[in-house]
All heavy atoms as a GROMACS GRO file, in nm:
protein
  565
    1MET      N    1  -0.781  -0.896   0.338
    1MET     CA    2  -0.699  -0.795   0.405
    1MET      C    3  -0.580  -0.866   0.477
    1MET      O    4  -0.604  -0.976   0.531
    1MET     CB    5  -0.770  -0.716   0.501
    1MET     CG    6  -0.882  -0.632   0.439
    1MET     SD    7  -0.979  -0.550   0.568
    1MET     CE    8  -0.965  -0.384   0.505
    2LYS      N    9  -0.470  -0.799   0.485
    2LYS     CA   10  -0.356  -0.856   0.550
    2LYS      C   11  -0.287  -0.742   0.635
    2LYS      O   12  -0.308  -0.622   0.597
    2LYS     CB   13  -0.254  -0.914   0.460
    2LYS     CG   14  -0.310  -1.043   0.383
    2LYS     CD   15  -0.210  -1.108   0.303
    2LYS     CE   16  -0.263  -1.230   0.238
    2LYS     NZ   17  -0.160  -1.302   0.162
    3ILE      N   18  -0.197  -0.780   0.735
    3ILE     CA   19  -0.129  -0.684   0.794
    3ILE      C   20   0.015  -0.692   0.756
    3ILE      O   21   0.068  -0.804   0.737
    3ILE     CB   22  -0.138  -0.709   0.948
    3ILE    CG1   23  -0.281  -0.688   1.000
    3ILE    CG2   24  -0.036  -0.626   1.031
    3ILE    CD1   25  -0.305  -0.725   1.149
    4GLY      N   26   0.080  -0.582   0.738
    4GLY     CA   27   0.228  -0.582   0.700
    4GLY      C   28   0.293  -0.464   0.764
    4GLY      O   29   0.236  -0.377   0.830
    5THR      N   30   0.428  -0.455   0.724
    5THR     CA   31   0.507  -0.341   0.780
    5THR      C   32   0.573  -0.266   0.662
    5THR      O   33   0.633  -0.330   0.573
    5THR     CB   34   0.618  -0.395   0.868
    5THR    OG1   35   0.562  -0.468   0.971
    5THR    CG2   36   0.702  -0.275   0.927
    6VAL      N   37   0.563  -0.136   0.654
    6VAL     CA   38   0.620  -0.063   0.552
    6VAL      C   39   0.771  -0.071   0.566
    6VAL      O   40   0.825  -0.034   0.673
    6VAL     CB   41   0.567   0.081   0.551
    6VAL    CG1   42   0.634   0.172   0.442
    6VAL    CG2   43   0.426   0.088   0.541
    7VAL      N   44   0.840  -0.106   0.455
    7VAL     CA   45   0.994  -0.116   0.463
    7VAL      C   46   1.065  -0.017   0.378
    7VAL      O   47   1.186  -0.010   0.374
    7VAL     CB   48   1.043  -0.259   0.434
    7VAL    CG1   49   0.988  -0.356   0.545
    7VAL    CG2   50   0.998  -0.305   0.293
    8GLY      N   51   0.986   0.061   0.292
    8GLY     CA   52   1.055   0.156   0.207
    8GLY      C   53   0.949   0.213   0.091
    8GLY      O   54   0.844   0.167   0.093
    9SER      N   55   1.010   0.298   0.020
    9SER     CA   56   0.938   0.360  -0.096
    9SER      C   57   0.983   0.308  -0.224
    9SER      O   58   1.090   0.252  -0.237
    9SER     CB   59   0.952   0.516  -0.090
    9SER     OG   60   0.908   0.564   0.029
   10ILE      N   61   0.897   0.328  -0.327
   10ILE     CA   62   0.935   0.289  -0.467
   10ILE      C   63   0.916   0.415  -0.551
   10ILE      O   64   0.821   0.494  -0.530
   10ILE     CB   65   0.832   0.181  -0.517
   10ILE    CG1   66   0.852   0.051  -0.445
   10ILE    CG2   67   0.847   0.163  -0.661
   10ILE    CD1   68   0.985  -0.026  -0.471
   11TRP      N   69   1.011   0.448  -0.639
   11TRP     CA   70   1.003   0.553  -0.728
   11TRP      C   71   0.997   0.499  -0.870
   11TRP      O   72   1.072   0.408  -0.899
   11TRP     CB   73   1.120   0.648  -0.710
   11TRP     CG   74   1.116   0.731  -0.592
   11TRP    CD1   75   1.055   0.841  -0.574
   11TRP    CD2   76   1.187   0.693  -0.463
   11TRP    NE1   77   1.070   0.879  -0.434
   11TRP    CE2   78   1.151   0.796  -0.372
   11TRP    CE3   79   1.248   0.584  -0.422
   11TRP    CZ2   80   1.193   0.786  -0.240
   11TRP    CZ3   81   1.301   0.575  -0.299
   11TRP    CH2   82   1.267   0.683  -0.211
   12ALA      N   83   0.918   0.562  -0.959
   12ALA     CA   84   0.913   0.520  -1.098
   12ALA      C   85   0.937   0.640  -1.178
   12ALA      O   86   0.859   0.742  -1.160
   12ALA     CB   87   0.778   0.454  -1.128
   13THR      N   88   1.026   0.640  -1.266
   13THR     CA   89   1.055   0.760  -1.362
   13THR      C   90   0.935   0.768  -1.463
   13THR      O   91   0.910   0.872  -1.504
   13THR     CB   92   1.185   0.747  -1.427
   13THR    OG1   93   1.198   0.624  -1.495
   13THR    CG2   94   1.302   0.756  -1.331
   14LYS      N   95   0.889   0.655  -1.503
   14LYS     CA   96   0.766   0.656  -1.593
   14LYS      C   97   0.656   0.568  -1.537
   14LYS      O   98   0.691   0.457  -1.494
   14LYS     CB   99   0.809   0.614  -1.733
   14LYS     CG  100   0.905   0.714  -1.801
   14LYS     CD  101   0.912   0.672  -1.953
   14LYS     CE  102   1.005   0.772  -2.015
   14LYS     NZ  103   1.008   0.753  -2.173
   15LYS      N  104   0.539   0.616  -1.545
   15LYS     CA  105   0.431   0.527  -1.491
   15LYS      C  106   0.298   0.574  -1.557
   15LYS      O  107   0.283   0.681  -1.627
   15LYS     CB  108   0.419   0.538  -1.338
   15LYS     CG  109   0.397   0.666  -1.285
   15LYS     CD  110   0.396   0.667  -1.129
   15LYS     CE  111   0.393   0.799  -1.070
   15LYS     NZ  112   0.406   0.804  -0.926
   16CYS      N  113   0.203   0.490  -1.554
   16CYS     CA  114   0.066   0.525  -1.611
   16CYS      C  115   0.012   0.655  -1.553
   16CYS      O  116   0.023   0.676  -1.435
   16CYS     CB  117  -0.020   0.396  -1.572
   16CYS     SG  118  -0.191   0.423  -1.548
   17PRO      N  119  -0.045   0.725  -1.631
   17PRO     CA  120  -0.104   0.858  -1.586
   17PRO      C  121  -0.203   0.844  -1.466
   17PRO      O  122  -0.204   0.940  -1.386
   17PRO     CB  123  -0.183   0.910  -1.715
   17PRO     CG  124  -0.110   0.849  -1.827
   17PRO     CD  125  -0.069   0.707  -1.778
   18ALA      N  126  -0.272   0.732  -1.452
   18ALA     CA  127  -0.362   0.720  -1.344
   18ALA      C  128  -0.281   0.706  -1.210
   18ALA      O  129  -0.338   0.722  -1.108
   18ALA     CB  130  -0.442   0.586  -1.359
   19LEU      N  131  -0.155   0.686  -1.218
   19LEU     CA  132  -0.073   0.666  -1.100
   19LEU      C  133   0.003   0.800  -1.057
   19LEU      O  134   0.072   0.805  -0.957
   19LEU     CB  135   0.029   0.564  -1.115
   19LEU     CG  136  -0.030   0.418  -1.108
   19LEU    CD1  137   0.085   0.321  -1.139
   19LEU    CD2  138  -0.083   0.390  -0.979
   20THR      N  139  -0.021   0.914  -1.139
   20THR     CA  140   0.037   1.038  -1.112
   20THR      C  141   0.000   1.086  -0.972
   20THR      O  142  -0.121   1.086  -0.932
   20THR     CB  143  -0.007   1.146  -1.219
   20THR    OG1  144   0.034   1.095  -1.342
   20THR    CG2  145   0.057   1.278  -1.185
   21GLY      N  146   0.100   1.124  -0.895
   21GLY     CA  147   0.069   1.168  -0.752
   21GLY      C  148   0.044   1.058  -0.655
   21GLY      O  149   0.027   1.095  -0.533
   22GLN      N  150   0.049   0.938  -0.698
   22GLN     CA  151   0.022   0.828  -0.604
   22GLN      C  152   0.156   0.772  -0.550
   22GLN      O  153   0.244   0.738  -0.620
   22GLN     CB  154  -0.052   0.716  -0.682
   22GLN     CG  155  -0.073   0.584  -0.601
   22GLN     CD  156  -0.178   0.624  -0.487
   22GLN    OE1  157  -0.290   0.658  -0.511
   22GLN    NE2  158  -0.142   0.610  -0.369
   23SER      N  159   0.159   0.769  -0.416
   23SER     CA  160   0.280   0.711  -0.341
   23SER      C  161   0.274   0.555  -0.351
   23SER      O  162   0.163   0.505  -0.330
   23SER     CB  163   0.289   0.756  -0.203
   23SER     OG  164   0.300   0.891  -0.188
   24LEU      N  165   0.383   0.500  -0.377
   24LEU     CA  166   0.393   0.356  -0.382
   24LEU      C  167   0.501   0.310  -0.267
   24LEU      O  168   0.608   0.363  -0.261
   24LEU     CB  169   0.438   0.302  -0.514
   24LEU     CG  170   0.348   0.341  -0.636
   24LEU    CD1  171   0.418   0.295  -0.772
   24LEU    CD2  172   0.210   0.274  -0.623
   25LEU      N  173   0.455   0.222  -0.187
   25LEU     CA  174   0.536   0.172  -0.089
   25LEU      C  175   0.564   0.021  -0.085
   25LEU      O  176   0.482  -0.057  -0.132
   25LEU     CB  177   0.475   0.206   0.060
   25LEU     CG  178   0.455   0.354   0.080
   25LEU    CD1  179   0.383   0.372   0.215
   25LEU    CD2  180   0.586   0.430   0.072
   26ARG      N  181   0.683  -0.015  -0.033
   26ARG     CA  182   0.718  -0.157  -0.031
   26ARG      C  183   0.670  -0.202   0.113
   26ARG      O  184   0.701  -0.139   0.217
   26ARG     CB  185   0.874  -0.186  -0.037
   26ARG     CG  186   0.924  -0.161  -0.173
   26ARG     CD  187   1.075  -0.165  -0.175
   26ARG     NE  188   1.136  -0.261  -0.091
   26ARG     CZ  189   1.241  -0.223  -0.008
   26ARG    NH1  190   1.294  -0.110  -0.006
   26ARG    NH2  191   1.289  -0.316   0.075
   27VAL      N  192   0.599  -0.313   0.119
   27VAL     CA  193   0.534  -0.362   0.244
   27VAL      C  194   0.572  -0.505   0.261
   27VAL      O  195   0.552  -0.591   0.169
   27VAL     CB  196   0.386  -0.343   0.244
   27VAL    CG1  197   0.322  -0.392   0.378
   27VAL    CG2  198   0.341  -0.207   0.220
   28ARG      N  199   0.628  -0.547   0.371
   28ARG     CA  200   0.659  -0.678   0.400
   28ARG      C  201   0.555  -0.747   0.485
   28ARG      O  202   0.494  -0.698   0.581
   28ARG     CB  203   0.794  -0.684   0.488
   28ARG     CG  204   0.833  -0.842   0.516
   28ARG     CD  205   0.975  -0.842   0.589
   28ARG     NE  206   1.077  -0.774   0.520
   28ARG     CZ  207   1.145  -0.812   0.420
   28ARG    NH1  208   1.122  -0.928   0.365
   28ARG    NH2  209   1.246  -0.739   0.365
   29ILE      N  210   0.500  -0.865   0.418
   29ILE     CA  211   0.407  -0.946   0.489
   29ILE      C  212   0.471  -1.077   0.512
   29ILE      O  213   0.484  -1.162   0.410
   29ILE     CB  214   0.282  -0.964   0.401
   29ILE    CG1  215   0.217  -0.825   0.364
   29ILE    CG2  216   0.171  -1.050   0.464
   29ILE    CD1  217   0.126  -0.831   0.246
   30GLY      N  218   0.514  -1.108   0.641
   30GLY     CA  219   0.586  -1.230   0.662
   30GLY      C  220   0.715  -1.227   0.586
   30GLY      O  221   0.790  -1.137   0.611
   31GLN      N  222   0.758  -1.331   0.498
   31GLN     CA  223   0.869  -1.335   0.428
   31GLN      C  224   0.849  -1.266   0.295
   31GLN      O  225   0.946  -1.263   0.212
   31GLN     CB  226   0.916  -1.482   0.416
   31GLN     CG  227   0.949  -1.547   0.541
   31GLN     CD  228   1.053  -1.475   0.614
   31GLN    OE1  229   1.165  -1.440   0.553
   31GLN    NE2  230   1.041  -1.455   0.739
   32GLU      N  231   0.731  -1.229   0.251
   32GLU     CA  232   0.695  -1.172   0.121
   32GLU      C  233   0.701  -1.023   0.128
   32GLU      O  234   0.671  -0.955   0.223
   32GLU     CB  235   0.557  -1.227   0.079
   32GLU     CG  236   0.511  -1.178  -0.053
   32GLU     CD  237   0.365  -1.219  -0.081
   32GLU    OE1  238   0.294  -1.266   0.017
   32GLU    OE2  239   0.327  -1.197  -0.191
   33GLU      N  240   0.732  -0.956   0.002
   33GLU     CA  241   0.722  -0.814  -0.002
   33GLU      C  242   0.630  -0.786  -0.123
   33GLU      O  243   0.636  -0.843  -0.226
   33GLU     CB  244   0.860  -0.754  -0.029
   33GLU     CG  245   0.911  -0.662   0.065
   33GLU     CD  246   1.044  -0.602   0.037
   33GLU    OE1  247   1.066  -0.538  -0.073
   33GLU    OE2  248   1.134  -0.618   0.119
   34VAL      N  249   0.542  -0.684  -0.093
   34VAL     CA  250   0.455  -0.640  -0.202
   34VAL      C  251   0.472  -0.487  -0.221
   34VAL      O  252   0.517  -0.418  -0.135
   34VAL     CB  253   0.298  -0.667  -0.167
   34VAL    CG1  254   0.284  -0.822  -0.169
   34VAL    CG2  255   0.252  -0.604  -0.045
   35ILE      N  256   0.432  -0.437  -0.336
   35ILE     CA  257   0.427  -0.297  -0.357
   35ILE      C  258   0.283  -0.253  -0.351
   35ILE      O  259   0.188  -0.317  -0.415
   35ILE     CB  260   0.482  -0.256  -0.489
   35ILE    CG1  261   0.631  -0.298  -0.499
   35ILE    CG2  262   0.468  -0.110  -0.519
   35ILE    CD1  263   0.700  -0.287  -0.636
   36ALA      N  264   0.258  -0.154  -0.272
   36ALA     CA  265   0.110  -0.118  -0.247
   36ALA      C  266   0.101   0.042  -0.270
   36ALA      O  267   0.184   0.115  -0.239
   36ALA     CB  268   0.064  -0.153  -0.108
   37ALA      N  269  -0.024   0.081  -0.316
   37ALA     CA  270  -0.057   0.218  -0.335
   37ALA      C  271  -0.094   0.274  -0.193
   37ALA      O  272  -0.168   0.201  -0.124
   37ALA     CB  273  -0.170   0.229  -0.429
   38ASP      N  274  -0.034   0.379  -0.148
   38ASP     CA  275  -0.058   0.432  -0.016
   38ASP      C  276  -0.166   0.523  -0.013
   38ASP      O  277  -0.165   0.640  -0.066
   38ASP     CB  278   0.074   0.502   0.038
   38ASP     CG  279   0.061   0.554   0.181
   38ASP    OD1  280  -0.036   0.517   0.242
   38ASP    OD2  281   0.139   0.641   0.208
   39LEU      N  282  -0.289   0.489   0.039
   39LEU     CA  283  -0.407   0.576   0.046
   39LEU      C  284  -0.422   0.652   0.173
   39LEU      O  285  -0.510   0.730   0.184
   39LEU     CB  286  -0.532   0.494   0.015
   39LEU     CG  287  -0.533   0.400  -0.104
   39LEU    CD1  288  -0.667   0.327  -0.113
   39LEU    CD2  289  -0.512   0.491  -0.223
   40VAL      N  290  -0.324   0.631   0.268
   40VAL     CA  291  -0.345   0.698   0.401
   40VAL      C  292  -0.232   0.771   0.458
   40VAL      O  293  -0.226   0.823   0.557
   40VAL     CB  294  -0.393   0.592   0.501
   40VAL    CG1  295  -0.525   0.533   0.470
   40VAL    CG2  296  -0.288   0.472   0.523
   41GLY      N  297  -0.120   0.778   0.381
   41GLY     CA  298   0.001   0.850   0.420
   41GLY      C  299   0.078   0.775   0.527
   41GLY      O  300   0.146   0.840   0.619
   42ALA      N  301   0.108   0.647   0.495
   42ALA     CA  302   0.183   0.561   0.590
   42ALA      C  303   0.330   0.598   0.569
   42ALA      O  304   0.375   0.643   0.464
   42ALA     CB  305   0.166   0.414   0.556
   43GLY      N  306   0.420   0.559   0.672
   43GLY     CA  307   0.565   0.578   0.668
   43GLY      C  308   0.636   0.463   0.694
   43GLY      O  309   0.581   0.360   0.746
   44GLU      N  310   0.757   0.467   0.659
   44GLU     CA  311   0.850   0.346   0.690
   44GLU      C  312   0.847   0.306   0.835
   44GLU      O  313   0.845   0.385   0.929
   44GLU     CB  314   0.996   0.383   0.648
   44GLU     CG  315   1.083   0.262   0.650
   44GLU     CD  316   1.227   0.297   0.581
   44GLU    OE1  317   1.231   0.388   0.516
   44GLU    OE2  318   1.305   0.209   0.602
   45GLY      N  319   0.841   0.169   0.860
   45GLY     CA  320   0.831   0.114   0.993
   45GLY      C  321   0.694   0.102   1.047
   45GLY      O  322   0.676   0.036   1.152
   46GLU      N  323   0.601   0.160   0.985
   46GLU     CA  324   0.460   0.153   1.043
   46GLU      C  325   0.392   0.022   1.006
   46GLU      O  326   0.412  -0.034   0.891
   46GLU     CB  327   0.377   0.273   0.989
   46GLU     CG  328   0.415   0.401   1.057
   46GLU     CD  329   0.326   0.519   1.024
   46GLU    OE1  330   0.306   0.555   0.905
   46GLU    OE2  331   0.258   0.565   1.114
   47ARG      N  332   0.308  -0.032   1.100
   47ARG     CA  333   0.221  -0.151   1.064
   47ARG      C  334   0.096  -0.094   0.999
   47ARG      O  335   0.036  -0.005   1.035
   47ARG     CB  336   0.188  -0.217   1.190
   47ARG     CG  337   0.314  -0.259   1.280
   47ARG     CD  338   0.368  -0.398   1.255
   47ARG     NE  339   0.270  -0.492   1.289
   47ARG     CZ  340   0.272  -0.614   1.233
   47ARG    NH1  341   0.361  -0.655   1.150
   47ARG    NH2  342   0.183  -0.702   1.272
   48VAL      N  343   0.059  -0.166   0.894
   48VAL     CA  344  -0.047  -0.125   0.809
   48VAL      C  345  -0.145  -0.238   0.776
   48VAL      O  346  -0.104  -0.355   0.778
   48VAL     CB  347  -0.006  -0.055   0.679
   48VAL    CG1  348   0.073   0.066   0.706
   48VAL    CG2  349   0.082  -0.150   0.594
   49ILE      N  350  -0.267  -0.205   0.732
   49ILE     CA  351  -0.361  -0.300   0.685
   49ILE      C  352  -0.366  -0.282   0.525
   49ILE      O  353  -0.374  -0.166   0.489
   49ILE     CB  354  -0.509  -0.283   0.744
   49ILE    CG1  355  -0.498  -0.321   0.887
   49ILE    CG2  356  -0.602  -0.381   0.670
   49ILE    CD1  357  -0.624  -0.286   0.961
   50LEU      N  358  -0.357  -0.389   0.454
   50LEU     CA  359  -0.359  -0.380   0.308
   50LEU      C  360  -0.483  -0.449   0.258
   50LEU      O  361  -0.526  -0.552   0.312
   50LEU     CB  362  -0.243  -0.456   0.255
   50LEU     CG  363  -0.113  -0.391   0.286
   50LEU    CD1  364  -0.036  -0.487   0.374
   50LEU    CD2  365  -0.027  -0.367   0.156
   51ALA      N  366  -0.544  -0.394   0.152
   51ALA     CA  367  -0.657  -0.453   0.079
   51ALA      C  368  -0.597  -0.496  -0.053
   51ALA      O  369  -0.499  -0.430  -0.110
   51ALA     CB  370  -0.765  -0.358   0.059
   52PHE      N  371  -0.658  -0.599  -0.112
   52PHE     CA  372  -0.608  -0.650  -0.241
   52PHE      C  373  -0.719  -0.668  -0.340
   52PHE      O  374  -0.839  -0.683  -0.305
   52PHE     CB  375  -0.537  -0.796  -0.226
   52PHE     CG  376  -0.418  -0.792  -0.143
   52PHE    CD1  377  -0.421  -0.795   0.002
   52PHE    CD2  378  -0.296  -0.770  -0.198
   52PHE    CE1  379  -0.306  -0.789   0.071
   52PHE    CE2  380  -0.176  -0.764  -0.125
   52PHE     CZ  381  -0.187  -0.769   0.016
   53GLY      N  382  -0.686  -0.671  -0.472
   53GLY     CA  383  -0.778  -0.685  -0.578
   53GLY      C  384  -0.872  -0.577  -0.590
   53GLY      O  385  -0.840  -0.450  -0.576
   54GLY      N  386  -1.001  -0.602  -0.623
   54GLY     CA  387  -1.111  -0.503  -0.641
   54GLY      C  388  -1.120  -0.408  -0.511
   54GLY      O  389  -1.146  -0.296  -0.523
   55ALA      N  390  -1.097  -0.466  -0.394
   55ALA     CA  391  -1.122  -0.375  -0.268
   55ALA      C  392  -1.007  -0.275  -0.275
   55ALA      O  393  -1.012  -0.169  -0.212
   55ALA     CB  394  -1.097  -0.478  -0.151
   56ALA      N  395  -0.884  -0.303  -0.334
   56ALA     CA  396  -0.770  -0.203  -0.328
   56ALA      C  397  -0.808  -0.085  -0.428
   56ALA      O  398  -0.750   0.026  -0.406
   56ALA     CB  399  -0.653  -0.270  -0.382
   57ARG      N  400  -0.898  -0.105  -0.508
   57ARG     CA  401  -0.945  -0.001  -0.604
   57ARG      C  402  -1.065   0.077  -0.573
   57ARG      O  403  -1.110   0.164  -0.650
   57ARG     CB  404  -0.951  -0.055  -0.750
   57ARG     CG  405  -0.819  -0.105  -0.802
   57ARG     CD  406  -0.826  -0.170  -0.944
   57ARG     NE  407  -0.904  -0.287  -0.943
   57ARG     CZ  408  -0.852  -0.404  -0.927
   57ARG    NH1  409  -0.721  -0.414  -0.898
   57ARG    NH2  410  -0.912  -0.518  -0.942
   58LEU      N  411  -1.126   0.053  -0.459
   58LEU     CA  412  -1.258   0.113  -0.428
   58LEU      C  413  -1.236   0.267  -0.401
   58LEU      O  414  -1.338   0.346  -0.444
   58LEU     CB  415  -1.309   0.062  -0.294
   58LEU     CG  416  -1.374  -0.084  -0.311
   58LEU    CD1  417  -1.421  -0.130  -0.182
   58LEU    CD2  418  -1.490  -0.079  -0.418
   59VAL      N  419  -1.132   0.310  -0.347
   59VAL     CA  420  -1.114   0.456  -0.318
   59VAL      C  421  -1.080   0.534  -0.453
   59VAL      O  422  -1.124   0.641  -0.476
   59VAL     CB  423  -1.002   0.484  -0.213
   59VAL    CG1  424  -0.978   0.632  -0.192
   59VAL    CG2  425  -1.053   0.426  -0.081
   60ARG      N  426  -0.995   0.470  -0.537
   60ARG     CA  427  -0.951   0.528  -0.654
   60ARG      C  428  -0.973   0.436  -0.767
   60ARG      O  429  -0.885   0.363  -0.810
   60ARG     CB  430  -0.799   0.571  -0.646
   60ARG     CG  431  -0.773   0.676  -0.544
   60ARG     CD  432  -0.635   0.715  -0.538
   60ARG     NE  433  -0.616   0.822  -0.633
   60ARG     CZ  434  -0.501   0.884  -0.658
   60ARG    NH1  435  -0.388   0.836  -0.605
   60ARG    NH2  436  -0.485   0.984  -0.737
   61PRO      N  437  -1.098   0.414  -0.820
   61PRO     CA  438  -1.142   0.317  -0.910
   61PRO      C  439  -1.058   0.311  -1.047
   61PRO      O  440  -1.045   0.196  -1.096
   61PRO     CB  441  -1.289   0.346  -0.947
   61PRO     CG  442  -1.332   0.429  -0.833
   61PRO     CD  443  -1.206   0.510  -0.776
   62ASN      N  444  -1.004   0.419  -1.089
   62ASN     CA  445  -0.924   0.413  -1.216
   62ASN      C  446  -0.780   0.390  -1.190
   62ASN      O  447  -0.696   0.394  -1.289
   62ASN     CB  448  -0.954   0.550  -1.290
   62ASN     CG  449  -1.090   0.557  -1.338
   62ASN    OD1  450  -1.157   0.460  -1.369
   62ASN    ND2  451  -1.141   0.680  -1.325
   63THR      N  452  -0.732   0.363  -1.069
   63THR     CA  453  -0.597   0.343  -1.041
   63THR      C  454  -0.566   0.187  -1.058
   63THR      O  455  -0.630   0.106  -0.991
   63THR     CB  456  -0.564   0.381  -0.899
   63THR    OG1  457  -0.582   0.515  -0.882
   63THR    CG2  458  -0.411   0.357  -0.868
   64PRO      N  459  -0.474   0.152  -1.145
   64PRO     CA  460  -0.430   0.011  -1.166
   64PRO      C  461  -0.348  -0.033  -1.054
   64PRO      O  462  -0.225  -0.068  -1.071
   64PRO     CB  463  -0.366   0.027  -1.307
   64PRO     CG  464  -0.295   0.149  -1.298
   64PRO     CD  465  -0.384   0.241  -1.232
   65ALA      N  466  -0.411  -0.058  -0.938
   65ALA     CA  467  -0.336  -0.114  -0.824
   65ALA      C  468  -0.402  -0.249  -0.776
   65ALA      O  469  -0.523  -0.255  -0.783
   65ALA     CB  470  -0.339  -0.018  -0.710
   66ASP      N  471  -0.316  -0.341  -0.750
   66ASP     CA  472  -0.363  -0.471  -0.694
   66ASP      C  473  -0.352  -0.476  -0.546
   66ASP      O  474  -0.418  -0.559  -0.485
   66ASP     CB  475  -0.279  -0.580  -0.762
   66ASP     CG  476  -0.342  -0.725  -0.723
   66ASP    OD1  477  -0.462  -0.737  -0.744
   66ASP    OD2  478  -0.263  -0.805  -0.677
   67ALA      N  479  -0.282  -0.385  -0.490
   67ALA     CA  480  -0.259  -0.376  -0.345
   67ALA      C  481  -0.269  -0.233  -0.287
   67ALA      O  482  -0.216  -0.146  -0.358
   67ALA     CB  483  -0.130  -0.441  -0.295
   68ALA      N  484  -0.336  -0.201  -0.184
   68ALA     CA  485  -0.349  -0.065  -0.136
   68ALA      C  486  -0.336  -0.071   0.017
   68ALA      O  487  -0.411  -0.155   0.087
   68ALA     CB  488  -0.479  -0.003  -0.178
   69ILE      N  489  -0.269   0.035   0.076
   69ILE     CA  490  -0.268   0.055   0.221
   69ILE      C  491  -0.392   0.131   0.261
   69ILE      O  492  -0.411   0.239   0.201
   69ILE     CB  493  -0.139   0.120   0.260
   69ILE    CG1  494  -0.018   0.036   0.217
   69ILE    CG2  495  -0.142   0.149   0.404
   69ILE    CD1  496   0.114   0.114   0.233
   70VAL      N  497  -0.469   0.072   0.338
   70VAL     CA  498  -0.601   0.139   0.376
   70VAL      C  499  -0.611   0.179   0.512
   70VAL      O  500  -0.706   0.254   0.553
   70VAL     CB  501  -0.716   0.040   0.344
   70VAL    CG1  502  -0.722   0.017   0.188
   70VAL    CG2  503  -0.712  -0.087   0.420
   71ALA      N  504  -0.503   0.143   0.604
   71ALA     CA  505  -0.514   0.187   0.747
   71ALA      C  506  -0.378   0.171   0.802
   71ALA      O  507  -0.291   0.087   0.763
   71ALA     CB  508  -0.617   0.103   0.823
   72ILE      N  509  -0.339   0.253   0.904
   72ILE     CA  510  -0.225   0.246   0.984
   72ILE      C  511  -0.269   0.195   1.117
   72ILE      O  512  -0.358   0.250   1.184
   72ILE     CB  513  -0.153   0.385   0.998
   72ILE    CG1  514  -0.121   0.435   0.855
   72ILE    CG2  515  -0.037   0.378   1.085
   72ILE    CD1  516  -0.072   0.575   0.857
   73LEU      N  517  -0.198   0.095   1.166
   73LEU     CA  518  -0.233   0.028   1.300
   73LEU      C  519  -0.164   0.107   1.409
   73LEU      O  520  -0.053   0.141   1.407
   73LEU     CB  521  -0.187  -0.111   1.308
   73LEU     CG  522  -0.270  -0.208   1.217
   73LEU    CD1  523  -0.199  -0.344   1.220
   73LEU    CD2  524  -0.414  -0.223   1.246
   74ASP      N  525  -0.251   0.145   1.513
   74ASP     CA  526  -0.190   0.198   1.634
   74ASP      C  527  -0.124   0.090   1.723
   74ASP      O  528  -0.021   0.108   1.787
   74ASP     CB  529  -0.298   0.270   1.721
   74ASP     CG  530  -0.358   0.396   1.640
   74ASP    OD1  531  -0.272   0.468   1.576
   74ASP    OD2  532  -0.471   0.423   1.648
   75GLU      N  533  -0.193  -0.016   1.729
   75GLU     CA  534  -0.136  -0.140   1.802
   75GLU      C  535  -0.209  -0.261   1.744
   75GLU      O  536  -0.326  -0.252   1.695
   75GLU     CB  537  -0.154  -0.129   1.946
   75GLU     CG  538  -0.295  -0.128   1.998
   75GLU     CD  539  -0.299  -0.129   2.142
   75GLU    OE1  540  -0.268  -0.022   2.202
   75GLU    OE2  541  -0.343  -0.223   2.208
   76GLN      N  542  -0.148  -0.374   1.755
   76GLN     CA  543  -0.206  -0.491   1.705
   76GLN      C  544  -0.249  -0.574   1.823
   76GLN      O  545  -0.172  -0.617   1.912
   76GLN     CB  546  -0.103  -0.574   1.615
   76GLN     CG  547  -0.160  -0.697   1.554
   76GLN     CD  548  -0.068  -0.778   1.478
   76GLN    OE1  549   0.038  -0.717   1.435
   76GLN    NE2  550  -0.090  -0.897   1.440
   77PRO      N  551  -0.373  -0.628   1.826
   77PRO     CA  552  -0.416  -0.709   1.939
   77PRO      C  553  -0.352  -0.852   1.927
   77PRO      O  554  -0.321  -0.888   1.819
   77PRO     CB  555  -0.568  -0.715   1.918
   77PRO     CG  556  -0.599  -0.676   1.788
   77PRO     CD  557  -0.481  -0.588   1.738
   78LEU      N  558  -0.341  -0.913   2.044
   78LEU     CA  559  -0.278  -1.044   2.039
   78LEU      C  560  -0.380  -1.148   2.001
   78LEU      O  561  -0.489  -1.151   2.019
   78LEU     CB  562  -0.223  -1.072   2.179
   78LEU     CG  563  -0.108  -0.982   2.232
   78LEU    CD1  564  -0.076  -1.012   2.376
   78LEU    CD2  565   0.006  -0.997   2.138
   0.00000   0.00000   0.00000
């Protein structure tokens, strides 16, 4: 799991049927940006926790996602 910040949305005119209705967001982790399936309704500017690989597919097993937003942080401890 990693912490990142949502920086925007991604739209796809054509995508795999398993992604129908799935929101995809751009998330910055340090200097890197990833595209993640949004499982919790996150918005731009929010700090989020991301799961990767098999853990990203636990909620929606048939979704071909390598990264998923699984939580929105209220605050980050130091």
